Structures are given as C-alpha cells and as structure tokens.
C-alpha positions in Angstrom: 43.8 30.0 1.6 45.7 28.2 4.9 48.7 30.4 5.2 46.8 33.9 4.9 43.9 33.0 7.9 47.1 32.1 9.9 49.0 34.9 9.3 45.2 37.6 9.5 45.2 36.1 13.3 48.5 36.4 14.3 49.7 39.5 13.2 53.6 38.7 12.8 54.6 42.2 11.8 52.3 44.7 14.0 53.4 42.0 16.7 57.0 42.0 16.3 57.0 46.1 16.2 55.4 46.0 19.7 57.1 43.6 21.6 60.4 45.6 19.9 58.6 48.9 21.2 57.7 47.3 24.7 61.9 46.8 25.1 62.9 50.1 24.6 60.9 51.6 26.9 61.3 48.6 29.6 65.5 50.0 29.0 64.8 53.4 29.0 62.8 53.6 32.0 62.6 50.3 33.4 59.2 50.1 36.3 60.3 52.9 38.2 57.7 55.4 37.1 54.3 55.4 36.9 51.5 53.4 34.5 50.8 56.5 32.9 53.5 58.2 32.2 54.9 54.5 30.9 51.6 54.4 28.8 52.6 57.6 27.2 55.6 56.3 26.1 55.4 53.4 24.8 52.4 55.2 22.9 54.7 57.6 21.0 57.3 54.5 20.6 54.2 52.4 18.9 53.7 55.6 16.8 57.7 56.0 16.2 57.5 52.5 14.1 54.8 53.3 12.0 52.2 51.7 13.8 48.5 53.3 14.7 47.2 53.7 17.7 44.3 54.7 19.7 43.9 55.2 23.4 41.2 54.9 26.2 38.6 54.3 23.7 35.5 52.9 25.1 33.6 49.5 23.5 30.7 48.2 24.7 30.1 44.8 25.7 26.7 42.8 24.5 24.6 40.7 26.3 21.6 39.2 24.9 21.4 41.7 22.3 21.7 44.3 24.6 24.6 46.9 25.6 25.6 45.6 29.1 28.5 47.9 30.1 31.3 50.2 27.8 35.0 49.8 29.5 38.0 51.6 28.2 41.4 50.2 27.1 44.5 51.3 27.7 45.5 50.8 23.7 44.2 49.7 20.9 47.4 49.1 18.2 46.1 49.2 14.0 42.4 48.3 14.9 43.4 44.9 15.9 45.5 43.9 18.8 44.4 45.2 22.0 47.0 45.9 25.2 46.2 46.4 28.8 49.8 48.0 30.9 50.2 47.0 34.2 53.2 48.7 36.9 53.1 45.8 39.7 56.2 43.3 41.2 54.4 40.3 39.1 51.3 40.0 37.4 48.3 37.2 38.9 46.0 34.7 37.6 43.3 37.4 38.2 45.1 39.3 35.8 45.2 37.0 32.9 41.9 36.2 33.2 40.4 39.4 33.2 42.1 40.6 30.2 41.2 37.5 28.5 37.4 38.5 29.2 38.4 42.0 28.1 40.0 40.4 24.9 36.4 38.1 24.5 34.7 41.1 24.4 36.1 43.3 22.7 35.0 41.1 19.1 39.2 41.0 18.8 41.9 38.1 18.3 44.6 38.9 19.7 46.1 40.7 22.9 49.0 41.9 25.2 49.1 42.5 28.5 52.5 43.5 29.7 53.8 44.3 33.0 56.4 47.1 33.6 56.9 46.6 36.9 58.3 43.6 37.9 62.4 42.7 37.3 61.8 41.7 34.0 59.6 42.4 30.9 56.5 40.6 31.3 54.7 40.2 27.9 51.5 37.8 28.1 50.4 36.7 24.5 46.4 36.2 24.7 44.2 35.1 21.4 40.7 34.7 21.4 39.7 32.1 18.8 35.9 32.3 18.3 36.3 29.1 15.5 36.8 26.9 18.4 33.5 24.9 17.8 33.8 23.9 15.0 33.9 20.6 16.3 31.0 20.5 17.1 29.7 18.6 14.7 31.4 15.3 14.9 30.5 15.8 18.7 26.8 15.4 18.3 27.2 13.2 15.5 29.1 10.8 18.4 26.1 11.6 20.4 23.7 10.0 18.4 25.4 7.2 17.7 25.9 6.3 21.1 21.2 6.5 21.2 22.0 3.9 18.3 23.7 1.5 20.7 21.3 2.0 23.5 18.4 1.1 20.5 20.6 -1.8 19.5 20.4 -3.4 22.9 16.9 -3.5 22.7 16.4 -5.4 19.2 18.8 -4.5 16.8 20.0 -7.5 14.9 23.6 -8.5 14.8 24.5 -6.8 11.5 23.0 -3.7 12.7 24.9 -4.1 15.2 28.0 -4.5 13.4 27.5 -1.7 11.3 26.8 0.8 14.5 29.7 -0.1 15.7 32.0 0.4 12.7 30.4 3.9 12.4 31.2 5.0 15.4 34.8 3.6 15.7 35.4 4.8 12.0 34.6 8.5 13.5 36.6 8.8 16.3 39.1 7.8 14.4 38.4 10.3 12.5 38.2 12.9 15.5 41.3 11.9 17.3 43.3 12.7 13.8 41.6 16.3 13.6 42.3 17.0 17.2 46.1 15.1 16.6 46.2 17.6 13.6 45.5 20.4 15.1 47.4 20.3 18.0 50.7 20.0 15.9 50.0 22.9 13.3 49.4 24.6 16.6 52.8 24.1 18.2 53.9 24.7 14.8 52.5 28.4 14.6 54.1 29.3 18.1 57.4 27.6 17.4 57.6 29.7 14.0 56.2 32.3 15.7 58.9 32.0 19.1 61.7 31.8 16.1 59.9 35.3 14.4 60.1 37.5 17.6 63.5 36.2 19.1 65.1 36.7 16.2 63.6 40.1 15.0 64.6 41.7 18.9 68.3 40.1 18.1 69.1 41.6 14.4 67.0 45.7 15.6 69.2 44.8 19.2 72.2 44.3 16.7 71.8 46.4 14.0 71.5 49.5 16.0 74.7 49.7 18.0 76.7 48.3 14.6 75.4 51.3 13.2 76.4 53.7 15.9 80.0 52.4 15.9 82.9 54.6 16.2 86.1 54.6 15.6 89.0 53.3 17.9 91.3 56.2 18.2 92.2 55.9 22.2 95.4 53.7 21.8 98.9 54.5 23.8 100.7 53.5 20.4 98.8 53.6 17.1 101.2 50.5 15.9 100.6 48.6 18.9 96.9 47.0 19.1 97.5 45.8 22.5 97.6 49.2 23.5 94.0 50.4 22.4 91.2 50.3 25.1 89.2 48.6 23.1 90.0 46.5 20.3 92.8 45.2 20.6 93.7 42.7 17.8 93.0 45.5 15.3 94.1 48.4 17.1 94.0 51.9 15.7 91.6 53.5 13.1 89.6 51.3 12.8 85.3 50.3 13.3 85.1 46.7 14.5 87.1 43.5 14.7 85.6 40.3 14.6 86.8 38.6 18.4 88.6 34.9 17.8 87.9 33.5 20.8 84.3 34.0 20.7 83.8 34.2 17.5 81.9 37.6 17.6 81.9 41.2 16.5 83.6 44.3 19.3 83.6 47.9 18.8 83.1 51.4 20.4 79.2 52.2 20.8 77.6 55.2 20.1 78.4 55.7 23.8 82.0 54.9 24.0 81.3 51.6 25.7 83.3 48.8 24.2 80.5 45.8 23.1 80.8 42.6 21.8 77.8 40.1 20.6 79.2 36.8 20.5 77.9 33.5 19.9 77.5 31.2 23.1 75.6 27.5 24.2 74.3 28.0 20.8 72.5 32.0 22.0 73.6 35.3 21.1 75.1 37.0 23.7 76.3 40.3 24.8 78.9 41.9 27.2 80.4 45.7 27.7 83.1 46.3 29.1 84.4 42.7 30.0 86.7 40.4 28.8 84.6 37.5 31.2 81.9 35.6 29.6 80.2 36.0 33.4 79.5 38.9 32.2 77.3 38.8 29.4 73.8 39.2 28.6 71.7 36.4 26.2 69.6 38.0 23.3 68.1 34.5 22.4 66.4 32.0 25.1 67.8 28.7 24.7 64.2 27.4 23.4 66.2 28.0 19.9 69.2 27.1 18.8 72.1 30.0 16.6 74.7 28.1 14.9 77.4 29.2 12.3 77.5 33.0 13.6 79.8 35.2 11.7 81.1 38.8 10.0 81.7 40.0 7.1 83.5 43.2 6.9 84.8 46.5 4.3 85.4 49.9 5.1 86.2 49.1 8.8 89.5 51.2 8.7 91.1 53.6 6.7 93.9 52.3 5.6 97.4 53.8 5.6 99.2 57.0 4.0 99.7 55.4 1.1 96.7 53.1 0.5 93.5 55.0 1.9 90.1 53.2 2.2 87.6 55.3 1.1 84.2 53.0 1.7 82.3 53.6 4.4 82.2 51.2 7.1 79.6 47.8 6.4 79.6 44.6 8.4 77.2 41.4 7.7 75.9 40.0 10.5 75.0 36.3 9.6 73.6 33.3 11.5 71.4 30.2 11.3 68.3 30.0 13.4 66.5 26.8 13.9 64.1 25.2 17.9 63.1 21.5 17.7 60.3 21.2 15.3 60.7 23.7 12.9 63.9 23.3 9.6 66.8 26.1 9.4 66.5 29.6 8.6 69.5 31.2 7.5 69.5 35.2 8.1 71.7 37.6 7.4 72.0 41.3 7.8 74.3 44.6 5.9 74.9 47.3 8.5 75.9 50.9 6.8 77.6 52.7 10.0 75.4 55.6 10.2 77.7 58.6 10.3 79.5 59.7 7.1 83.0 58.3 7.7 85.6 61.0 7.7 88.3 60.1 9.3 91.8 59.4 7.7 95.2 57.9 8.8 98.4 60.4 8.3 101.4 59.5 7.0 
C-alpha cells in the first residue's frame, strides 16, 4: 500500500519523460528563442513521447466555497503534473514562491518550474502534500497534557503527577519517532528519485547516439588502424571499439563526429573529437556513483573476405549505480544499430 502511494505521489515515469523532453528541447534551441516558441517545441516533444498534454487550461481558485479567480497554466501533463516555463537569466525566489501557490491552488501535488533562459537548464521540482497535517492530533494531545500539568500544580497527588509525566514522555517519544521516520523515508525517496532520473537520462542519451553509429571507413591504410580518423584501435570496417585507457566506448556518431563515453571519478562522461579528458562533459552528477562500467560487442565488423560476419552490429552497456543512502542497482542496456548494416569487406 505504501509503495503504491509513493509511486502515485511522485509519478516517476512521467517525470522522467518530462525531464528528457526538456533536455532535448534545450539541446536543440537553448535559451535563444522566445517563450512561446519554446513552449510549442516542448509540447511537441512531450506528445512525441506519448504523453497527454493540455495547454493554457484555466483553473479556478476557490476561496471559502466561492470562485475567487482563475488563471491559465502553461502546460498540464496527463492531467497530473503542472509545468510552468520561463525564459530568463535565472529563476528568483519570487518565481518559485508564485509557482508553489499555483500548485497548491490547482489541486495537484507535483509540478515543474523550468527555465530555458539560463546558461544551464534549470528544472525546479515542487510538491504539495495535502496530508502534511497528519500529526495534528498528536500535537493536540500534547497540548491537552500541558493543561494536565497546570491542574496538577493546583492539587494533583504525586501518583497522578507521575502518570501525567509518563504519558507526556511517551507521547514525546512516539511523536519524535514518527518525525524521524518520516524524514528518513523522505530522504530515501528523494535519493531514489535522483538515481532514477539521472540513470534514465544517461541511458537515453547514450542509447540514441550508439544506435546511430557509423562504420569507420576513413582510413589511409585499411590494414593500419592508427591511420583511421576515429577508431585507432580496431580500425577500418568497425562500428565501435572499447577504449583501453579510459574504459569506454568510442564510435562515429550520426553527424560524423568521433564520440566517446567513458567512466571517470565515478561519473559517466562524454567527449567529442578529442583525446583530452579535460574536454569531457559529465552525464551524471557527483551525487550518485557509477562503477563497473563496461561493454560487450557483437557484429561490430563484417569480418574478413574469407569469414564474413553478417550479424547486425550490437552493443551491450552495463554499469552499477548507487548513492550514499541507497543500495546499488545493476543496469544493463543492449542496443542494435538502427540502420541495416550492409557493408562487406572486399577480398
């Protein structure tokens, strides 16, 4: 029952698709365009991922049983999650405060305030839990026991005073345990959510690039891998290679750029057209730890003229991910090249 409630509260799968859509739109347009253009681009990307999207839906605000006002939200996804878009240099506290009130008044529990105008995409996740007052009954009991102490000073016996103190101490212990347990559970949920969000983004980003990899055909000498433009270990006719020094995978992407994914300091990183690790960009943050990063290949070349390999190129990516307060999770993804591989090596 608890698991169902948490899944419903945080909408993990929908949230992951929303964040993936935002990263794709930001990658294409950045913050150079006006807000209404970014809005339309994000709506198209969300729909492409199979999500139901409502735009500029007017939501009434009810005060003391009467309609006080109504305002229109930028985007509502699956009727559950609010999205408010901004295109400005940075989000302010006032932006976040205003969005929280929008979320509260909308009768929804999850929303994203997203800014496409900053140097780095800003995604602020806000929740509003209407069950946050579940401890009020305990507080009322504690207040009642406070009056009990006042009465005891006016003439309670020693036994009655001891009973009152015992009850009060017991209630304090119970309430403290509930609060500590709630905080621990919340931290665990947030930690799990971060692992899922970052892992989903890294897998989707790497998978898209690896599926569109091309064969290495730009070599001065087909028999000398070092003369090739990108795959200098496997050489001519290969789709990808495992880099020894950085324990990564290198390939030529759909744009003809030499691209590599590798593990460094427990982070998955990406580098393009360079061998200098200082040019790398991290795909995962330092708050989660990646280990056992590796690959298995099949059909990555067509073999030789005497022994042709007719398998469609396929790469399996695997790694282990974890955080300080979470158990480690083993992740594996197998990718086949999207385009049919028809290249064969001549005699």
